[in-house]
N, C-alpha and C positions, 0 to 999 in steps of 0.2 A: 425175184428168186427164179432160178432156172429149174425146170423139171428134168428128172432123169430121162434119158433117151430110151424109154421102153413103153410099150402100149398100155393103155388103160381104157376103161369104158365108163361112161356116165349115163345115168337114166334119170330123167326128171320124174318126180312123183306123179301118181295118177291125178286126174282132174279133181280139183277141190271145189267147194261151194264158192270160194273167192274167185277162182279162175273162171268158173261158169258165169258168175254174176258181175265180173269186171271190177273187182276190188283188190287193193294191195294188201297182201297178207304179211309178207316179211316174216318177222319173228312171232307174229300172232298165230296161234294154232287154228288150222282150218281143216275140216273133215273132208275125206274123200267123198265124192258123189257116187251113186250107184254105177254110173258110166266109168268113173275113175277106178272103182273096184273091179269091174269087168275087164277093163283094159289091163290092169295089173295081173289079174288071173290069167289073161291070155298070153302073158310072157312066160308062164310056167313051162318048163321044159325047153326053153330057148337054148339052142346050141351056140356056144361062143367059140367053138373050134379048139378049145384048150381048157384045162382045169381053171376054175375061177375061185376067188375069195371075195366074199360079199361084205360091203361096208355100207353104212347108212348114217344119215343125219339123225340127231336125237329127236327131231320134230316128228309128231305122230303121222303126218301125211307121208313122209318118206319111210318111216318104220313100217307103217301099214302096207305100203306099196311093196317093200322088200319082202315082207312076210307072205303076201299074196302071190308075188311073182316067183319066189324061191322058197316054197314051203318045206323043202327038205334040207335047207341050209341054215346055219346060224349066221346072223349078220353082226359084225362088229360095229358098235355105235362109236362114231368119232364126233365129239362135240363141235369141233371147228368146221364141220360140214354144214352147220346150220345156215339158214337163209340170212340175207342181209337185214339189218335193222334199219327200217325206213323212218324211224322216229315219228314225227308228227304226221307223217303220211300214212301210217298203218291204218287200215280200215277205210281209207278214202278211195274214191273211184280211180281206176288206173289212168284215166285222162289227166289227173292232177299230178301224176308222177313227175318229179323234177328231173333234170338231166342226170343220167346215170353217173357221170363223173363228178357231180356235185356232192357236197356233204349235207344231207338233210338235217334240219334242226332236231337235235336229240337222237340222231341216228349214227350210222357207221359210214365213214368216208370210203370212197371207192378204193383208194390205195390200201387202206387198212383191210378191206374185204379181200382184195387180191392177195395180200401177204398172208392173211389167215388161211385162205383156201389153197394157196400154193403149198403152205406147210402141211395142211391136211391131206392133200393129194400125195405129197411126198411120203407122209406117214403111211398112207394106205399102200403105196408102192413098196415101201420097205417091209411092211408086215406081210404082204402077199407073197414075198419070196419069188419063186418062179411061176406062181399062178398069176392069171390076169386079174388085176383089181377091178371089180365091178362095183361102182359107187352109185347108190340111190340117194339123190339129193334134190336140189332146187334149181330154178332158172338162174339164180345168181351164181351158183357153183359152175354151171355150164358157161355162163358169160365169163367168169374168171378163167376157166380152162381155155376158152377161146382166146382171151387176151394173152394168156401165158404161152400159148402155142402159135401166136402170130395170126390168128383168125379174126374175123370181124365180130367183136364183142358187143357192138351196139345195134346190130340188126335185130330181126324178129326173135322172139323167145323160142327156145327149142320146144318142140311138141311134147306133151305129156306122154310118158311111158314108151318113148322111142329110144332104144339103146343107141348111143353114139360111141363109136370106137375111135380113139385117138392113137395114131400110129406115127412114129418118127421115121423119116426116110431122107437120107442125104442132108441132114441139118435142118430139115423143114418138117412140119407136122401136117397130117391130114386128119380131118374130122369126117367120118363116114357113118351114115345110119347103118346099123346092123340089121340085115333082113333075115328071113327064114333060114334055118339051118346054118347059121354062122357066116353067111355070105354078106358082102358089103355092096352098097350101090355104086 
């Protein structure tokens, strides 16, 4: 699926106990750590340089991050923004993670995750109208966005609570961390 040629932002949820301890959470609920809550609160008041509409995964770690980061906004919960189902690997050490393009036993195929998240991002764009869609989700959603925008989807995970702005330009996409006051790096 091809994404509409318009900007959107993704934010990976705050640090969780699973992130901190090096375990695969996937669809399993994982609570934010105190550090994750602090980092989410630090996003409050972040300027995106334009009006935004907030979207979040239904999983608690993303919803909690959205609530802490944007306390004055209502977030639209989009079910298909949920993290990838890692099947038998849920709860295991991250070192045991199979290749991302494989289909884990009892889990979700890479291609199925890409299609699901492409549709979810398109849904957010459509609902946002002229506002910038700001999506609080998971590492898998950011990997999908990278794949869908021609970026390296297999590199390191995006850092927690760092807003990433995706901007189309001349048929190509750029991923840029959003810094203070709505500037990009």
